[in-house]
N, C-alpha and C positions, 0 to 999 in steps of 0.2 A: 456279436463278435467276441471271441474269447481273448482273455489276456495272455493265453499261452499258445505258442505257435508249434510246440513240439507235440508229437503224437502221445496219446495216453492209453493206458490199458483198459479204460472203461469206454463204452459198455463192453462187457464180456460176451463174446459170441456163445450162443447156445443157452444163455440165461435170460429170462424175461427182463427187458429194459424198462418196462412201464407196467402199470396196472389200470384197471377200469377207472378207478378213482384217483389214480396217480399217473397222469399222462407224461410222456416225454416231451418237454417244451423246448428242447435244444434249438430246433430250427426257427423258433419264433421269438427268441430272447435276444435283446440287444443290450450289451453291457454299457452303462452310463459313464463309468469312471475307469481310468487306466489301472487303478490300484484298489486294494480293499478299502472299504470305508470303516471297517472295524475288525478286530481280531478277538475271537471268543476262546473259550476254554478248549473246545475241540473242533472249531470251525473258523473259517475266514468268511467275512460278509462282504458281498458285492451288491451294488445297486443295479437294477436292470429294468427294462420296459419290454412289453410285448409288441412286436411289429404288427400283429393282427388285432390289437386292442382298439376299440372305438373310443376309449378314454386315454389319449396319449399322455395325460398328466399323471396317470396312475403308476406310481413307482413301486416296484417289487424288490424284495430282498432275496438274494441267492446265498444260502448258507452252504458253503463248500466244506464238507467234512474233511478232517485232517488227521492223518495217522503217521506214526513214526515209521522208520524203515522196518521191513519185515522179511523174514526168510521163509514164511509160510506160503508154499506154492498155491494153496487153495484159497488164500485170503480173499483175492479179488472176486472170485466167483461166489464164495459164501457171503461176502459182504453185500454184493449187488443183489443177490437173492433175498437176503434179510431185509435190506433197505426197501426194495420194491414191495415185499409182502407187508412190511410195517406201514409204508406210505399209502398202500391201497386201503389199509384199515383206517388210518388217520384221515385220509382224503374224504371219507364219507361223513365225518363228524360235522355237526352243525349246532353251534351254540354261540350265543352272543358274546361270551367271554372266553372263547377259545380261538386263537389265531388260525385262520383258514390256511390249509395246505393245498397249493394249486397243482404241484407236480414235481418232476425231477428234471434235472438238466445235466449234461455231460460236457466236459471241456473247459469249464471255468477253473478247474484245478485238477490235480491227479485223481482225486476221488469225486464221486457224483455230488451234486448240490441239490438241496431241497428249496423249492420256490414258495414264498409266502409274501404277504404284504410287508412293506417297509414302514417301520415306526421310528420316529425321531427319538423317543425316550422310553427307557424302561421305567418302572416304578422308582427305582433307585435314582436314576439321573433326573427324573421329573421332580422328585422331592428336593434334590440338591439345587435345582434352578428356580423353583416356584414355591411359594408358601401354600400349604395344603391344610385345610381345617380337619380336625379330628373326625367330624361327622362325614367328611368326604373319604377319609381313610377307612372308616367303618364300612362305607359303601363298597370300597375296593375289596375289603376282607370278605364281605358277603358275596361279591361277584366271584372271587376266587373259590369260595366254598361251593357256590352253585356249579362252577365249571368242574371242580373235582368230583362232586357228587355225580354229575353227568358222565364223567369218564369211568368212575367206579361202578356205575350201574349198567354199563355196557355188558354184553354177553359174548365172550368172557370179559371180565372187568379189564379196563385199560389202566395201567400204572403209569403215572407221569415220570417218576423217578428222579426228578431234580427240581423240586419246588423251592424257589427263592426269588427275591425281588429282581435279580438280574434277568430272569426268564419270564417276567411279567411286564407287558408293555402297555403304554397309555395311548389310546386313540386321540389324536390331536383335535378332532372335531367333537366327538361325543364325551370325551374324558373318561370313557369306560376303560377298565383294564382288561387285557387279553392274555391268557395263558399260552405261552409258546414253548417250543422244544419238547412237546409231549413225547415221551418214550425215547428221546434221543440218547438218554443214558443207556437204554437197552441196546441201541444200535451201535454203541461205542464201548461195549463191555468186553472186548477182546484185549489180549495183551498189547496188541499193536497201538492201542489208544492210551494205554496206562500212563506213559510218560507225559502225556499232555494234560493230565488231571491235576488240579490244584488242591492242596490241603485246606485252602480257605473254605471249601464247600462243607467241611466237617461241621461248621457252625449251624447248619440246617439239617444235618443228617441224624437219623434215628440211631440209638446206641447199637442195635443189632447189625447195622451196616458197617460199624467200625469194630465189631467183635468177630474176629476171624475163626471163631469156633462155630459160627452159624453156617447153615447150608449155603453153598455157592451156586451161582449160575453155571451150568455145564460149559466148560471151556473158558470160563472167566475167572480172573484172580479175585473177584470181589463177591461178597455176600449178595443174595438176591433182594432187590427192592420189591416192595409190595404195596397194596393199598394202605396197609397199616404204617409203613414208613412214609408214605405220602401224607398221612394224617399228622404224623409228628412234624414233618417239614412245614405243613400248613401252619401249625402253632408257632414255629420259629419265624415264619414269614410274617405272621400277624404281629409278632414282637418287633420285627424289622420295620414294618410299616408304621406302627403307632409310635415307635421311638425315633424313627428316622435314621437308625444306625443298625449295623449287623448285630445279631445276638452275641452276648458276652463282649460288648464293645470295649469294656475296660481291659480285656485281655488282648494284648498285642500279638502274642504267639499263638498262631492257629493250632499248632499241635497240642498245646496245653488244654485247649478247649475239648479235645477228644476225651481226656481223662476226667474233666468235669462232667461231661454228659454221661460217660460210662459209670461214674460214681453217683449218678442221680441228681446232680445239681442242674438248675435251670436258670435262665436269665430273670432278672427282676422285672415284674410287671410294670409297664408304664402307668402313670397316674390316671390317665383316661380309662385304662382297663380296670385298675383297682377300684375306681369309683362306680363300676358297673359289674356287680357280682355275677350276673348271667354271662357276661363276656369273659370274666376271669375264670369262671368254672368251665367254660368251653375250652379255653386255651389249656388249662391245667388237665382237662380230661383228654386232650389230644396228645400231650407230651409225656404221658405215663411211660415208665420204663418197660413194662410188660406189654408187648404188642397187642395181645388179645384183650387187654383191659382198656384200650383206647377207644374213644368214641368213633363211630362211623361218620362219614360225611353226610349221610342221611340224617343222623341225629344232630349233627352240627347245624345243618340247615333248619331243622325244626327249632332248636334252641335259639337260633339267630332270627327266628320269625319269618323265614323264607318259605316255609311250608306249614300246613296245618297238622295238628296231632293225628287227625284221621289219615291224612296222606302218609305220614310217617309210619303209623301203625300198619297200614296196608303194604308199605314198602318192606317192613320187617318180615312180614309173612309171605312176601313174594306175590302179592295180588295187585301190585301197582308199579 
């Protein structure tokens, strides 16, 4: 049952409302709360259950995307087409550290919502509530690296576009971390979403994403994210996890961080990282200013001991 009683412009007639890997779940979803349980940067979060689920205790999250008012007559049709195509690609992904995408739903808000598992804590909120040993933080960093490598080795490569602790969740049972909101930055790259974006995300952003001399996504006001910008954000997220604070935590003004990053400054490495040269070299190799000089996630996984050198070598030449 939707929280909204008034009619909405979605789904748009004549545009696919679902995909093979991204089914329309509107008819089988039951909203659990009368209001949102969380408000994100570009989405509102609702809790829901499936009426046809054999596990009634299984709680789902419905992330309803949110845009400002728009005068673009084609926005609705273009957005639904983009979201369904993206969801169909993401719906086929299977990795232990990537949050599963179950489908799409209409009517929870003005825009469509994507359906995934509900998690009580992000990495950020989990660390704020519970003590976490550095060895466990290292496991999380390795899991994030593995998930990103999986995305980047898809054909064509899948760019996450918004790697940071707020988009990484902790499974309450396994304590594994799961990467969520994959490519949602690409789904919300039109001017209608611009006003909803926060300058705070600059702390994880690669310098080229804040340099408006760089190539832009067609129709978007922002430079294009890439696998190389993901690698930079991975390094900043590793700093966030090991330090327990956002990058450049000593700087209260988010906008000032932009100038630091553009000028080549980087956060101080936490003591745990400094004491492990292999780890500090990985992070430093990921946040280099020049995108082409950064490590790939394949090389990161090799350096972190997640894959053998043989596997890494075969990956480099495209044989694995």
